[in-house]
C-alpha positions as CSV (number, residue, x, y, z in Angstrom):
1,M,-13.1,-29.7,19.0
2,R,-14.4,-26.4,20.4
3,L,-13.2,-23.6,18.1
4,G,-14.1,-20.5,20.1
5,P,-15.1,-17.1,18.7
6,A,-13.3,-15.5,15.7
7,R,-13.6,-12.4,13.7
8,L,-12.2,-11.6,10.2
9,W,-11.4,-8.4,8.4
10,V,-10.6,-8.4,4.6
11,P,-9.5,-5.3,2.6
12,V,-11.4,-4.9,-0.6
13,P,-10.9,-2.5,-3.6
14,Q,-12.6,0.9,-3.8
15,D,-13.2,3.4,-6.6
16,A,-10.1,5.6,-7.1
17,L,-10.0,8.8,-9.1
18,D,-10.6,8.1,-12.8
19,Y,-8.5,4.9,-13.1
20,Q,-10.2,2.3,-11.0
21,R,-13.9,1.4,-10.6
22,V,-15.5,-1.4,-8.6
23,V,-18.1,-3.1,-10.9
24,D,-19.3,-5.7,-8.4
25,L,-18.5,-6.9,-4.9
26,G,-20.1,-9.9,-3.3
27,W,-19.5,-12.8,-0.9
28,R,-20.7,-16.2,0.2
29,S,-20.6,-16.9,4.0
30,P,-22.3,-19.1,6.6
31,V,-22.5,-16.2,9.0
32,S,-23.5,-12.5,8.8
33,T,-21.0,-10.7,6.6
34,R,-21.0,-7.1,5.7
35,V,-18.9,-4.4,4.1
36,L,-18.0,-1.3,6.1
37,W,-15.9,1.8,5.8
38,A,-13.4,1.9,8.7
39,G,-13.6,5.3,10.5
40,T,-11.9,8.4,9.2
41,S,-9.5,6.2,7.2
42,R,-12.5,5.3,4.8
43,A,-11.0,1.9,4.3
44,P,-13.5,-0.5,2.7
45,I,-13.5,-3.8,4.6
46,V,-15.5,-7.0,4.5
47,T,-15.9,-8.3,8.0
48,A,-17.4,-11.5,9.5
49,A,-17.7,-13.0,13.0
50,W,-18.1,-16.5,14.2
51,S,-19.5,-17.6,17.6
52,D,-18.3,-20.6,19.6
53,S,-20.9,-22.8,18.0
54,T,-20.3,-21.9,14.3
55,P,-18.7,-25.0,12.6
56,A,-18.2,-23.6,9.1
57,R,-15.6,-20.8,9.1
58,E,-15.2,-19.9,5.4
59,V,-15.9,-16.7,3.5
60,E,-15.5,-16.4,-0.3
61,I,-15.3,-12.8,-1.5
62,T,-15.5,-11.9,-5.2
63,A,-14.7,-8.4,-6.7
64,R,-14.8,-7.3,-10.3
65,I,-12.7,-4.2,-11.0
66,M,-12.2,-2.1,-14.1
67,T,-8.8,-0.3,-14.4
68,R,-6.9,1.7,-16.9
69,D,-3.2,2.6,-16.9
70,R,-2.6,5.8,-15.1
71,S,-0.4,8.6,-16.4
72,G,0.1,12.2,-15.3
73,Y,-1.9,14.3,-12.9
74,Y,-5.4,14.1,-11.5
75,P,-6.4,17.6,-10.6
76,D,-9.3,17.3,-8.1
77,A,-8.7,17.3,-4.3
78,S,-10.6,19.0,-1.5
79,R,-8.9,21.0,1.2
80,E,-9.9,18.4,3.8
81,E,-8.3,15.6,1.7
82,L,-5.1,17.5,1.3
83,A,-5.0,18.3,5.0
84,E,-5.5,14.7,5.8
85,F,-2.5,13.6,3.8
86,L,-0.2,16.2,5.3
87,R,-0.7,14.8,8.8
88,P,1.8,12.6,10.6
89,T,1.0,9.0,11.7
90,A,2.6,6.9,14.4
91,S,4.9,5.0,11.9
92,S,5.3,8.0,9.6
93,P,6.0,11.2,11.6
94,I,7.0,14.5,9.9
95,D,9.3,15.9,12.6
96,G,12.6,14.9,14.0
97,I,14.9,13.0,11.7
98,V,12.2,12.7,9.0
99,L,12.0,16.5,8.8
100,M,15.7,17.0,8.9
101,T,16.2,14.5,6.1
102,A,13.5,16.0,4.0
103,Q,15.0,19.5,4.5
104,K,18.5,18.2,3.5
105,I,17.1,16.5,0.3
106,V,15.0,19.5,-0.8
107,G,17.6,22.1,0.0
108,S,16.8,25.4,-1.6
109,R,14.1,24.0,-3.9
110,T,10.7,25.7,-3.6
111,A,8.6,24.4,-6.6
112,P,6.5,21.4,-5.4
113,L,7.4,19.3,-8.5
114,D,11.1,19.9,-8.0
115,K,10.8,18.9,-4.3
116,A,8.7,15.8,-5.2
117,R,11.3,14.7,-7.8
118,A,14.3,15.3,-5.5
119,I,12.7,13.1,-2.8
120,Y,11.9,10.4,-5.3
121,D,15.5,10.3,-6.7
122,W,16.9,10.3,-3.2
123,V,14.7,7.3,-2.2
124,V,15.6,5.4,-5.4
125,D,19.3,6.1,-4.9
126,N,19.5,5.4,-1.1
127,A,16.8,2.8,-0.3
128,F,17.0,-0.8,-1.5
129,R,14.8,-3.9,-1.6
130,R,15.7,-6.6,0.8
131,A,14.5,-10.1,-0.2
132,E,14.2,-11.5,3.3
133,T,11.9,-8.8,4.6
134,R,8.6,-10.4,5.6
135,G,5.6,-9.4,3.6
136,C,5.8,-5.9,2.4
137,G,7.7,-4.6,5.4
138,L,6.5,-2.4,8.3
139,G,6.8,1.1,7.0
140,D,8.5,2.4,10.2
141,I,10.4,5.3,8.6
142,T,11.8,6.7,11.8
143,F,13.6,3.4,12.5
144,M,14.9,3.3,9.0
145,L,16.4,6.8,9.1
146,E,17.7,6.6,12.7
147,S,19.3,3.2,12.1
148,G,20.6,4.1,8.6
149,D,19.1,0.8,7.3
150,L,17.0,1.8,4.3
151,G,16.4,-1.7,3.2
152,G,12.9,-3.3,3.0
153,K,10.0,-3.8,0.6
154,C,7.3,-1.6,-0.8
155,A,5.6,-0.6,2.5
156,D,9.1,0.5,3.7
157,I,10.4,2.3,0.6
158,N,7.2,3.9,-0.5
159,S,6.3,4.9,3.0
160,L,9.7,6.6,3.2
161,Y,8.8,8.6,0.1
162,V,5.4,9.5,1.6
163,G,6.7,10.6,5.0
164,L,9.6,12.7,3.5
165,S,7.1,14.3,1.1
166,R,4.7,15.3,3.9
167,A,7.7,16.6,5.9
168,A,8.5,18.8,2.9
169,G,5.0,20.2,2.9
170,L,3.7,18.0,0.0
171,P,0.4,16.1,0.6
172,A,1.2,12.4,-0.1
173,R,-0.3,9.0,0.6
174,D,0.4,5.3,0.4
175,F,-2.2,3.2,-1.5
176,F,-2.2,-0.4,-0.4
177,G,-3.3,-3.0,-2.8
178,I,-2.4,-6.1,-4.8
179,R,-1.0,-7.1,-8.2
180,V,-3.5,-9.0,-10.3
181,A,-2.0,-9.5,-13.8
182,D,1.3,-9.9,-15.6
183,S,3.2,-6.7,-16.4
184,K,4.0,-5.4,-19.9
185,V,6.7,-3.2,-18.4
186,S,9.0,-5.6,-16.6
187,K,8.6,-9.3,-15.7
188,S,9.1,-8.8,-11.9
189,L,6.3,-6.2,-11.7
190,G,3.3,-8.5,-12.3
191,K,1.5,-11.5,-11.0
192,A,-1.5,-13.4,-12.2
193,G,-3.5,-16.4,-11.1
194,D,-2.5,-17.2,-7.5
195,V,-1.8,-13.7,-6.1
196,T,-2.0,-14.7,-2.4
197,K,1.4,-13.1,-1.8
198,A,1.3,-10.4,-4.5
199,Q,0.4,-7.5,-2.2
200,H,2.0,-4.2,-3.2
201,C,1.6,-0.6,-2.0
202,R,2.1,2.4,-4.2
203,A,2.5,6.2,-3.5
204,E,1.0,9.4,-4.6
205,V,2.1,13.0,-4.1
206,F,0.0,16.1,-4.7
207,I,1.6,18.9,-6.8
208,E,-0.1,22.2,-6.2
209,G,-1.7,23.6,-9.4
210,R,-1.5,20.2,-11.1
211,G,-3.0,17.4,-8.9
212,W,-2.2,13.9,-7.6
213,L,0.8,12.3,-9.3
214,P,1.4,8.6,-9.1
215,V,4.9,7.4,-8.1
216,D,6.5,4.1,-7.2
217,P,10.2,4.2,-6.2
218,A,9.8,0.8,-4.5
219,D,9.2,-0.9,-7.9
220,V,12.4,0.6,-9.3
221,R,14.3,-1.1,-6.5
222,K,12.3,-4.3,-7.0
223,V,13.5,-4.6,-10.6
224,V,17.1,-3.9,-9.6
225,L,17.1,-6.8,-7.1
226,E,14.9,-9.4,-8.7
227,E,16.2,-8.9,-12.3
228,Q,19.8,-8.3,-11.2
229,V,20.0,-5.1,-13.2
230,P,22.4,-2.3,-12.2
231,V,20.7,0.9,-11.0
232,D,22.6,2.9,-13.6
233,S,21.6,0.6,-16.5
234,D,19.5,1.9,-19.3
235,K,16.6,-0.3,-18.3
236,V,16.5,1.1,-14.7
237,K,17.0,4.7,-15.9
238,A,14.0,4.3,-18.1
239,L,11.9,2.7,-15.4
240,R,12.9,5.4,-12.9
241,E,11.5,8.0,-15.3
242,R,8.3,6.0,-16.0
243,L,7.5,5.4,-12.4
244,F,7.6,9.1,-11.6
245,G,4.2,9.9,-13.0
246,N,2.8,6.5,-14.2
247,W,1.2,3.3,-12.9
248,E,0.6,0.2,-14.9
249,M,-2.8,-0.9,-13.7
250,N,-2.2,-4.6,-13.5
251,W,-2.8,-3.8,-9.8
252,V,-5.8,-2.8,-7.8
253,G,-5.8,-0.5,-4.7
254,F,-7.6,-1.2,-1.4
255,N,-7.1,1.8,0.9
256,Y,-4.9,4.6,2.1
257,A,-5.3,3.8,5.8
258,R,-2.3,4.1,8.2
259,D,-1.9,3.3,11.9
260,F,-5.5,2.7,12.8
261,T,-7.7,0.3,14.7
262,L,-10.2,-1.9,12.9
263,P,-13.9,-1.8,14.1
264,E,-14.1,-4.2,17.1
265,Q,-10.5,-5.2,16.8
266,K,-9.0,-6.2,20.2
267,E,-5.3,-6.2,19.4
268,G,-5.0,-2.9,17.4
269,P,-3.8,-0.6,16.1
270,I,-2.3,-2.0,12.9
271,G,0.1,-0.2,10.6
272,F,-1.9,-0.8,7.5
273,L,-4.5,-3.2,6.1
274,M,-3.2,-4.9,2.9
275,Y,-3.6,-8.6,4.0
276,P,-6.6,-10.4,5.5
277,Y,-6.6,-10.0,9.3
278,A,-8.2,-12.2,11.9
279,E,-8.5,-12.6,15.6
280,T,-9.5,-15.7,17.6
281,S,-9.7,-16.4,21.3
282,D,-6.0,-17.2,21.1
283,G,-5.2,-13.7,19.7
284,S,-4.5,-12.4,16.2
285,K,-3.5,-14.7,13.3
286,D,-0.3,-14.1,11.4
287,S,-1.5,-12.5,8.2
288,L,1.9,-13.2,6.5
289,T,1.5,-17.0,6.7
290,P,-1.6,-17.7,4.6
291,E,-0.9,-21.4,4.8
292,T,-1.7,-21.5,8.5
293,F,-4.2,-18.6,8.3
294,A,-5.8,-20.6,5.5
295,Y,-6.6,-18.0,2.9
296,T,-5.9,-17.8,-0.8
297,I,-6.4,-14.9,-3.3
298,S,-6.7,-15.5,-7.0
299,S,-7.1,-13.2,-10.1
300,K,-8.3,-13.5,-13.6
301,E,-8.5,-11.0,-16.5
302,I,-12.0,-10.8,-18.1
């Protein structure tokens, strides 16, 4: 059988502030394979390409990562970095209904932390996790707000937080990654061993005079749905407080990239890169069906 040409792009972890360090990154592959940083997004990607005549089409990538739980602010950020994370993207604009919603939420508040918390509480109270959403969702916040349907998964709920924060004048960003260990906080917030479908994105907001603050309203709603706990229960109230300023690092982050085209991609752009992505002569593979794409991801604490 003639297979035809194919190309693969795989997101891999990167160093992040003071809580995540890449110790080692390597791969085994029958073809030339390399790591690159995708354009202005600075997304680290392992990429490989196969010609018509290449019979073996497997790549094994191994990464060793050191993490520590993250709490509170990280103060350092350049002007360029903050400007980058105030800009709109195709799926996360900061005008129109996004701006109007942010203004309504923030009201007369002027302090950055007060605005960030008001948006966080609004997202937790109004968005909800929908079990049948494919993958992590699309993160199309204009559609969510215009339709009034605020259901979805992490890429929807946390992107909503990021977009509303930017519209309110707060630098903010999604950090796309994957769960790699069991949680000590809540049973639904961890995954170990086979983590092929454990992708999760988180969010950060920059508070002037203090620094980057980790938040995760999507995981509040995940516990509400998957553990069948009322949003006004003591458990969820405590989790709401914890996830405004803390990340349990049983998770590793890949990249902050939104709405971009991969190097040499033919069917771009993509909304984000949190799953392996591949194109063949028949078009792009469905990244959300690893069984037919034929990829697995596994994790182990060492």
